[in-house]
C-alpha positions, 0 to 999 in steps of 0.5 A: 741909114737906119739898120731896121730900114736896111734890113727891110730893104734887104728882105724886100729885095729878096722877096721881089727877086723870088717873086719875079723868078717864080712868075717867070717859071710859072709863065714858062711852065704854063706855055710848055704845058699848052704846047704839050697839050696841043701836040697831036696824038701821033707824035706822042705815040711816036715818042712813046714807041721810041722810049719803049725801044730805048728801054728794051735796048737798055734792058738787053744790055743790062742782061748781057752785063749780068751774064758776063758778070756771072761768067767771070764769077764762075771762071774766077771761082773755078780758078781759085778752086784749082789754085787752092788744090794746087797749093800745099796745105799751110800746116804741112811741110814738104 
């Protein structure tokens, strides 16, 4: 088989595969868009409300984590300060 013809067949195979995949993706996307556009407004509002509640819940959890981190930071810094005062200075001997 001619090398040029083999290369041409290779590129043709890739092109056909890519075009078929893009066609299937375009078809599925257009079907999904039509389904989403056909939804009644009440369902979308319900989804939006649930999403907002989930975000609010996550916000509360993140704030709790931040408060816990601040608390641990204060506790550790207090302990390090107490430990620093309890240890003798490095240059002095007893």
